[in-house]
C-alpha positions in Angstrom: 0.3 0.0 0.0 1.6 3.2 -1.4 2.7 5.5 2.3 0.3 8.5 1.5 -2.7 5.9 1.5 -1.2 4.3 4.5 -1.4 7.7 6.5 -4.9 8.7 5.0 -6.0 5.6 6.3 -4.6 6.1 9.5 -6.5 9.5 9.9 -9.4 8.0 9.0 -9.4 5.4 11.8 -8.4 7.9 14.2 -11.7 10.3 13.1 -13.7 7.2 13.3 -14.0 7.6 17.0 -16.9 8.4 18.6 -17.3 10.0 21.7 -21.0 10.8 23.5 -20.0 13.6 25.6 -17.4 17.0 25.1 -16.0 16.1 28.3 -14.7 12.6 26.5 -13.5 14.6 23.4 -11.4 16.7 25.8 -10.0 13.8 28.3 -9.1 12.1 24.9 -7.2 14.9 23.6 -5.8 16.3 27.2 -4.4 12.4 27.2 -2.0 12.8 24.1 1.2 13.7 24.9 2.8 16.9 23.1 4.9 16.0 20.0 7.0 19.3 19.9 8.1 19.5 23.4 11.7 21.5 24.0 13.3 18.2 23.9 12.0 17.1 20.6 12.7 20.9 18.9 16.5 20.6 20.0 17.2 17.4 18.8 16.1 18.6 15.3 19.4 18.4 13.4 19.3 22.1 12.4 22.8 21.9 11.1 21.7 19.4 8.6 19.2 22.2 7.1 21.5 23.6 4.8 23.0 20.4 3.7 19.9 19.9 1.5 18.4 22.2 -1.0 14.5 23.4 -1.0 12.6 24.9 -3.7 12.6 28.6 -3.9 9.0 28.5 -4.7 8.2 27.0 -1.6 9.6 29.4 0.4 6.2 31.7 0.1 4.4 28.4 1.1 6.2 28.0 4.2 5.9 32.0 4.9 2.4 31.7 4.7 2.3 28.9 7.4 4.5 30.1 9.5 1.8 33.4 9.6 -0.9 31.3 10.0 0.3 29.3 12.7 1.8 32.5 14.2 -2.2 34.6 13.9 -3.4 31.8 16.5 -3.5 33.8 19.3 -5.1 36.2 17.7 -7.9 33.8 16.8 -8.2 32.9 20.2 -8.9 35.9 21.3 -11.5 36.3 19.1 -13.3 33.3 20.0 -13.1 33.5 23.9 -15.5 36.7 23.0 -17.9 34.6 21.8 -20.2 32.0 23.7 -18.0 28.9 22.0 -15.2 30.3 23.8 -17.1 30.6 27.1 -17.6 27.1 27.1 -15.5 25.3 30.1 -14.3 22.1 27.8 -13.9 24.5 24.9 -12.1 26.8 26.7 -10.0 24.2 28.0 -9.0 22.8 24.8 -7.9 26.0 23.4 -5.1 27.1 26.1 -3.0 23.9 24.8 -4.2 24.1 21.5 -3.1 27.9 21.4 0.2 27.2 22.6 1.1 24.2 20.1 0.2 26.2 17.7 2.2 29.0 17.9 5.2 26.8 18.4 4.6 25.7 15.2 5.2 29.5 13.8 8.1 29.1 15.7 9.6 26.0 14.4 9.1 27.2 11.2 10.5 30.6 11.4 13.6 28.7 12.8 13.7 26.5 9.9 13.3 29.6 7.3 16.2 30.9 9.6 17.9 28.1 8.7 17.9 28.0 4.6 19.2 31.8 4.9 15.6 33.6 5.3 16.7 36.1 7.5 13.8 37.5 10.1 13.1 39.9 12.6 14.0 39.4 16.1 9.9 41.1 16.5 8.9 39.0 13.5 5.9 37.9 15.6 4.7 41.4 16.4 5.3 42.4 12.9 3.0 39.6 11.7 0.1 40.5 14.2 0.7 44.0 12.9 0.3 43.5 9.5 -3.5 42.1 9.8 -6.0 44.6 8.0 -8.4 47.1 9.6 -10.9 45.7 7.7 -10.5 42.1 8.8 -10.7 43.5 12.5 -13.6 45.3 11.4 -15.1 42.5 10.1 -14.2 40.2 13.5 -15.7 42.6 15.5 -19.0 42.3 13.6 -18.8 38.6 13.1 -18.0 38.3 16.9 -21.4 40.3 17.9 -23.3 38.5 15.7 -21.9 35.0 17.4 -23.2 36.8 20.8 -26.6 37.3 19.5 -27.0 34.0 18.0 -25.4 32.4 21.5 -24.4 28.4 21.9 -26.4 28.0 18.5 -23.4 29.1 16.5 -20.8 26.7 18.5 -21.6 23.9 15.7 -20.6 26.2 12.9 -17.5 27.4 15.1 -16.3 23.8 15.4 -17.1 23.1 11.6 -15.0 25.4 10.4 -12.3 24.7 12.8 -12.6 20.8 12.0 -12.1 21.8 8.0 -9.6 24.2 8.5 -7.3 21.5 10.9 -8.1 19.0 8.0 -7.1 21.5 5.6 -3.9 22.8 7.4 -2.9 19.0 8.3 -3.2 18.0 4.1 -1.2 21.1 3.2 1.9 20.1 5.7 1.7 16.2 3.8 1.8 18.1 0.4 4.5 20.2 1.7 6.7 17.8 3.0 6.0 15.9 -0.1 7.1 18.6 -2.6 10.4 19.8 -0.3 11.6 16.1 0.2 13.6 17.7 2.7 14.7 15.1 5.4 14.8 17.8 8.1 11.7 19.6 6.9 9.9 16.4 7.0 11.1 15.6 10.8 9.9 19.0 11.6 6.1 18.5 9.5 5.7 15.2 10.6 5.2 16.1 14.1 3.3 19.1 13.1 0.8 17.3 11.4 0.4 14.4 14.2 -0.7 18.0 16.3 -2.7 19.2 13.8 -4.3 15.8 13.7 -5.0 15.8 17.6 -6.9 19.1 16.7 -8.8 18.1 13.8 -10.4 15.0 16.0 -11.4 17.7 18.7 -13.0 20.2 16.2 -14.8 17.3 14.4 -16.1 15.5 17.3 -17.6 18.5 19.1 -18.9 19.5 15.8 -21.0 16.3 15.4 -22.4 16.5 18.7 -23.2 20.1 18.3 -25.2 19.5 14.8 -26.4 16.6 16.1 -28.6 18.5 18.5 -31.0 20.8 16.7 -32.0 21.8 13.3 -31.3 25.3 13.6 -27.4 24.5 14.1 -27.1 22.2 11.3 -28.7 24.9 9.2 -27.1 27.5 9.9 -23.5 25.4 9.7 -24.5 24.7 6.5 -25.3 28.4 5.6 -22.1 29.8 6.5 -19.7 26.7 5.3 -21.0 27.1 2.0 -21.2 31.0 1.4 -18.4 32.0 3.9 -15.6 29.3 4.4 -12.2 30.4 2.5 -8.9 28.2 3.1 -7.3 28.7 6.6 -5.7 32.2 7.0 -7.3 33.9 3.8 -8.6 37.3 5.5 -5.9 38.0 7.9 -3.4 37.4 5.3 -3.5 39.0 1.6 -5.9 36.8 -0.5 -2.9 36.8 -2.9 -0.9 34.6 -0.6 -3.7 32.5 0.2 -4.2 31.3 -3.4 0.1 30.8 -4.1 -0.3 28.5 -1.4 -3.3 26.5 -2.1 -2.6 26.0 -6.1 0.8 25.8 -5.1 0.3 22.9 -3.0 -3.1 21.2 -4.6 -2.7 22.9 -8.4 -1.3 19.4 -9.8 -0.5 16.0 -8.9 -4.0 14.8 -7.6 -3.6 17.6 -5.3 -7.2 18.1 -5.7 -8.3 14.9 -5.2 -6.2 14.3 -2.2 -8.2 17.6 -0.4 -11.5 16.2 -1.7 -10.9 12.7 -0.3 -9.1 13.8 2.8 -11.1 17.0 3.5 -14.6 17.3 1.5 -15.3 13.8 2.6 -14.7 14.1 6.1 -17.1 16.9 6.3 -19.3 15.2 4.4 -19.9 12.4 7.5 -21.1 15.2 10.0 -24.8 15.8 10.2 -26.3 18.0 7.5 -23.2 18.2 5.2 -23.8 14.5 3.5 -23.6 16.1 0.1 -21.5 19.1 0.6 -19.0 20.1 -2.4 -18.5 24.1 -1.5 -15.5 23.6 -0.3 -13.5 21.5 -2.9 -15.1 23.7 -5.5 -13.6 26.8 -3.9 -10.1 25.0 -3.8 -10.6 24.0 -7.5 -11.7 27.1 -8.4 -8.6 28.9 -7.0 -6.1 26.3 -8.4 -7.6 27.1 -11.8 -7.2 30.9 -11.7 -3.7 30.8 -10.1 -2.1 27.6 -12.2 1.8 27.5 -12.0 3.9 27.4 -15.0 5.4 24.3 -14.0 4.8 21.5 -11.6 7.9 20.1 -9.0 8.6 17.3 -11.4 9.2 19.5 -14.3 6.4 19.3 -16.3 4.2 21.8 -17.8 0.6 22.4 -16.3 -2.3 23.0 -18.7 -4.6 26.0 -18.0 
């Protein structure tokens, strides 16, 4: 069985674990040890990074992923102002989630430094300050709306989160395959392991919340169909999102992989059995931003 298929099967088996309460979901998450510990990070062979080349076209992708992970603390603050974020189970999960995601950004930044991409010592603050006023205004209105809707919006938050986490994990897998860099592979496998644990939490809570009532299901489906966007878009300029998406999923079976590992999984949630919008949006981005050639050196047809 090809390695990609084995990884996908393990992911599906993990997600297929079904829980009856949010406390069970949290207990499962907290029972899993962290992967990117200080000891693990210190043991990464950083001195070997420069011994292996990396395609220049992947540098913007690495920067994008670093920035998305770094902005997690902003997303965390936004969610804390909503009924979802005030749920004690979700709040407890997000304490560790926030630390893990920021660590992902720090490790990716270290890798970028090791391949010769210099960053200011205040790079994290610079990323946060670069978020547009328009995004912050939109966030204020969305937060106000979710407070009006109350806990009914939790299913939407959790479904959004599940899609984002699955997309992140598959993006890291694609990056790992395209870069074929031994040290980056070590880093990305560790990040993927933590992202998969995040996926399990979001997906499982979404399932419970969507089961509660038809209004939550209809609201979540309406929002996903009309307002879902790839993780990072909005807080990071759209052109950077589109470059990253088209580079990772625009050829060599990338779109099919996204549909199988992301959209198909969301279809297993109540009310989403015929979902197509997520794959359609990724497909549109890829078609409108086709790279001139893929990473095998072959030309890519429009």
